[in-house]
C-alpha positions, -999 to 999 in steps of 0.1 A, spaced: -323 -91 181 -335 -91 145 -364 -113 134 -376 -123 99 -411 -138 106 -427 -168 91 -454 -160 65 -490 -170 55 -498 -173 18 -512 -195 -9 -478 -202 -23 -441 -195 -15 -408 -206 -29 -372 -198 -19 -355 -181 -48 -324 -174 -28 -342 -151 -4 -325 -134 25 -337 -106 48 -310 -82 35 -324 -52 54 -319 -69 87 -285 -83 77 -272 -48 68 -285 -34 101 -268 -63 119 -235 -54 102 -239 -18 114 -246 -28 150 -215 -50 151 -194 -22 136 -200 -1 167 -195 -28 192 -230 -42 195 -239 -79 194 -267 -87 169 -287 -119 173 -306 -131 141 -337 -152 141 -347 -160 105 -379 -179 105 -376 -184 67 -342 -200 69 -347 -235 53 -314 -246 68 -324 -239 104 -314 -270 125 -347 -270 145 -369 -269 114 -348 -297 98 -351 -319 129 -389 -314 127 -389 -327 92 -364 -355 100 -342 -342 72 -304 -336 72 -309 -308 46 -338 -289 31 -356 -299 0 -337 -281 -27 -330 -280 -64 -296 -279 -81 -286 -244 -71 -300 -244 -36 -333 -228 -44 -362 -249 -30 -392 -254 -9 -401 -239 25 -414 -261 53 -452 -255 53 -483 -264 73 -519 -259 62 -539 -233 81 -573 -218 80 -579 -191 54 -585 -156 66 -620 -141 64 -628 -130 28 -605 -157 12 -631 -185 11 -637 -179 -27 -600 -187 -35 -600 -224 -44 -565 -230 -31 -552 -242 3 -536 -216 26 -503 -223 44 -479 -211 70 -445 -212 55 -412 -213 75 -405 -219 112 -436 -230 133 -445 -206 161 -437 -232 188 -401 -235 176 -398 -198 174 -411 -195 210 -385 -220 222 -357 -200 204 -369 -167 219 -371 -181 254 -336 -195 252 -323 -161 239 -341 -144 268 -323 -166 293 -288 -162 279 -288 -126 266 -298 -91 276 -318 -78 246 -319 -40 243 -339 -37 211 -360 -60 188 -362 -53 151 -388 -71 130 -393 -69 92 -423 -77 70 -413 -81 33 -447 -83 16 -475 -61 28 -500 -90 28 -478 -109 52 -484 -84 80 -504 -108 102 -473 -130 109 -454 -98 119 -482 -90 143 -480 -125 159 -442 -123 163 -446 -88 179 -471 -102 204 -448 -131 212 -419 -108 218 -441 -87 241 -447 -118 262 -412 -130 264 -393 -97 264 -416 -73 285 -404 -37 284 -381 -42 254 -387 -17 225 -399 -33 193 -393 -18 159 -411 -28 127 -397 -21 93 -399 -34 58 -424 -30 29 -455 -33 51 -443 -6 75 -433 17 46 -462 13 23 -489 8 49 -475 31 76 -509 42 91 -522 6 91 -490 -6 108 -492 21 135 -528 12 143 -525 -26 141 -490 -40 144 -483 -34 181 -448 -22 175 -433 8 194 -417 23 164 -426 21 127 -396 27 104 -403 36 68 -378 32 40 -342 21 47 -335 11 83 -299 22 86 -307 58 95 -329 47 124 -303 23 138 -275 48 134 -295 74 154 -306 48 180 -270 37 187 -259 73 190 -287 84 213 -288 53 235 -252 43 237 -234 75 226 -217 55 198 -212 68 164 -214 42 136 -185 49 113 -206 53 81 -223 83 65 -255 65 58 -270 37 37 -262 53 4 -224 47 7 -201 18 2 -187 25 36 -217 8 51 -207 -26 66 -216 -56 45 -245 -78 55 -238 -101 85 -242 -135 68 -219 -151 93 -248 -150 118 -263 -181 100 -253 -215 113 -253 -229 77 -254 -211 44 -263 -224 10 -268 -191 -8 -267 -153 -4 -286 -124 -18 -267 -94 -32 -274 -58 -39 -250 -39 -63 -274 -9 -61 -305 4 -43 -336 19 -57 -346 21 -93 -344 48 -120 -376 38 -137 -412 48 -129 -433 17 -135 -470 22 -127 -473 -11 -107 -440 -9 -88 -432 7 -54 -394 6 -56 -391 43 -56 -411 46 -24 -391 19 -6 -359 35 -17 -363 72 -24 -333 75 -46 -313 53 -69 -276 48 -65 -250 22 -76 -222 8 -56 -185 8 -66 -179 -23 -87 -147 -33 -69 -164 -32 -35 -192 -54 -49 -167 -80 -61 -148 -78 -28 -180 -87 -10 -186 -116 -34 -150 -128 -27 -156 -127 10 -188 -148 7 -172 -172 -18 -138 -178 -1 -145 -168 35 -180 -183 40 -179 -209 11 -212 -198 -4 -217 -213 -39 -249 -197 -50 -255 -159 -51 -285 -140 -64 -285 -104 -76 -316 -87 -63 -312 -53 -79 -342 -36 -94 -320 -22 -122 -289 -44 -124 -281 -34 -160 -285 4 -157 -253 22 -168 -238 -11 -179 -204 2 -191 -196 16 -157 -214 -9 -135 -224 -45 -144 -197 -50 -171 -168 -41 -148 -184 -63 -120 -186 -93 -143 -150 -87 -157 -136 -88 -121 -157 -119 -113 -142 -136 -143 -106 -125 -134 -108 -137 -98 -121 -171 -108 -148 -177 -82 -164 -211 -80 -199 -195 -77 -232 -198 -95 -250 -165 -100 -287 -160 -104 -310 -131 -113 -345 -137 -100 -355 -101 -106 -362 -93 -142 -333 -80 -163 -339 -54 -190 -332 -70 -224 -325 -37 -242 -291 -35 -224 -279 -69 -235 -254 -65 -263 -229 -91 -275 -203 -82 -249 -226 -83 -220 -241 -116 -230 -206 -130 -233 -196 -117 -198 -228 -131 -183 -219 -166 -196 -182 -165 -186 -189 -151 -151 -211 -181 -141 -247 -167 -145 -270 -197 -143 -305 -184 -138 -317 -156 -161 -351 -139 -160 -359 -111 -184 -385 -83 -179 -409 -80 -208 -444 -75 -193 -464 -72 -226 -460 -74 -263 -485 -45 -268 -467 -15 -284 -489 11 -267 -484 -4 -233 -446 -7 -239 -445 30 -247 -466 40 -217 -445 19 -194 -412 28 -209 -405 -9 -212 -388 -33 -236 -400 -36 -272 -406 -68 -290 -375 -63 -312 -353 -57 -281 -365 -89 -265 -359 -110 -296 -324 -95 -301 -315 -101 -265 -325 -138 -267 -304 -142 -299 -274 -126 -283 -277 -148 -251 -280 -179 -272 -250 -169 -293 -230 -165 -260 -239 -201 -250 -271 -198 -230 -300 -221 -239 -330 -199 -247 -353 -226 -234 -337 -219 -199 -342 -181 -200 -376 -172 -185 -394 -141 -196 -418 -123 -172 -453 -113 -186 -478 -94 -165 -514 -105 -163 -543 -84 -150 -529 -49 -153 -555 -21 -152 -571 -19 -186 -553 -50 -199 -574 -74 -220 -572 -112 -221 -563 -108 -258 -532 -87 -249 -520 -114 -225 -526 -142 -250 -507 -123 -277 -478 -116 -253 -476 -152 -243 -476 -164 -279 -450 -139 -289 -426 -151 -262 -433 -187 -269 -426 -183 -306 -392 -169 -296 -385 -202 -279 -383 -189 -244 -404 -202 -214 -428 -177 -198 -432 -167 -162 -467 -153 -158 -470 -127 -131 -505 -119 -117 -509 -82 -110 -520 -69 -76 -521 -32 -66 -494 -19 -43 -501 12 -21 -485 44 -33 -483 34 -70 -502 48 -99 -520 15 -104 -531 15 -67 -551 47 -74 -566 31 -105 -576 0 -85 -594 21 -59 -611 45 -83 -621 21 -110 -624 -13 -93 -636 -2 -58 -606 -18 -42 -606 -14 -4 -578 8 9 -576 -5 45 -569 -42 42 -534 -51 30 -543 -88 29 -564 -82 -2 -533 -71 -22 -523 -108 -24 -522 -117 -61 -543 -148 -55 -572 -125 -43 -571 -94 -65 -590 -109 -94 -622 -106 -74 -621 -69 -79 -610 -68 -115 -638 -66 -142 -613 -77 -169 -600 -109 -153 -620 -136 -135 -606 -165 -115 -613 -187 -145 -594 -164 -168 -564 -165 -144 -564 -203 -143 -569 -206 -181 -539 -184 -187 -518 -204 -163 -528 -236 -179 -520 -222 -213 -485 -212 -202 -479 -246 -186 -487 -263 -219 -465 -240 -239 -436 -242 -215 -438 -280 -215 -433 -280 -253 -400 -263 -251 -370 -286 -249 -334 -277 -241 -323 -283 -277 -352 -264 -292 -343 -237 -317 -374 -218 -328 -372 -190 -354 -382 -157 -339 -402 -148 -370 -425 -178 -368 -462 -175 -358 -468 -211 -348 -496 -216 -324 -499 -252 -308 -534 -267 -311 -537 -274 -274 -528 -238 -266 -557 -227 -287 -579 -251 -268 -566 -237 -235 -575 -202 -247 -609 -213 -258 
């Protein structure tokens, strides 16, 4: 049995999320004759959760992204200073209990695998582990995901799981199946296209799917833990990626798919361009989305044209900062590269007012002036801004900085929540964070679908100045 727990947070939104790690493992178990059972507490299409809401379908937007069911809960100790309500998102515990009790009656469960995607969601994983202990006494429980990998010692002390799996889960399940059942899974490992595809058919109803055309990341961003979660970077064969998309589109009738690669555009001539050409040739009736930031410097005229013709609907570009020194230090996108990419995407048929650009706020050593300048630069290019609040992630360079310079505590993953970190930062107060968000809200509201702003302008709206002041 594979469980994706509900979560506790100040905010959460379904950008085509799926527990891909669990789904890949489910595919491997099935490949060697096992019968996986999936319980996804964050599935907005779950029939029991919909009945609770008296809804025939979840609250969704045009492309099936949408809002999780939520219920207000008490804030954890130390969060009282955050002036926002705290929620449990996803399947309520009482519904989960009923599901698990029904599974226990009708099935012989040999192993339970639980994931925890964000490290500050670990308390819900603890609760689910305790519930499984009660309903399935004696059954081994395995915890994986980002929390288990990045906070391994904390997970060993506090999670209650029998096994803590770090990194990719496929090697563990391969060894378990061989040692327990003397069955060899017919794959060499998780870094090969021979690995069975994710078991999306375990869902009763599907509105969307998440995709990986690669794993890991070739970059070394100071704030990102991708290289810890996946110790090496590799890309899949383009034809096998498109075969998988065809199975989802024609076999499972999925109409919205999101690429969740950390570096989708790396090696574009041999990877993303062939993938998009094959998607166009096979004429899928699918909307594609890129919630992870795309690197603008790889977008030439041909790639922009392929993106438009293949059905990409949601584009988000990585930028982080307009400060040249930070761009060099991070190895990131330059101002010119972002402006050029937006011009090429617009030429290909995209509306630049629909292309969001990610900007980081609260990075170590970052000033308020740097964030304001970055926001205004992107706004004057005519693109909406997605402001991302920084929080330190264990194992990264910025994690060490947060501990050494800000006195950030090492032993409480809850405090890595982006809504809480500002308490420890001398450069950004809660008021600063809110002011920046208000500024971006005002600026984004000024952009209209037909707006065409010259990338050389330096126009600053008066109400944005007021928000900054």
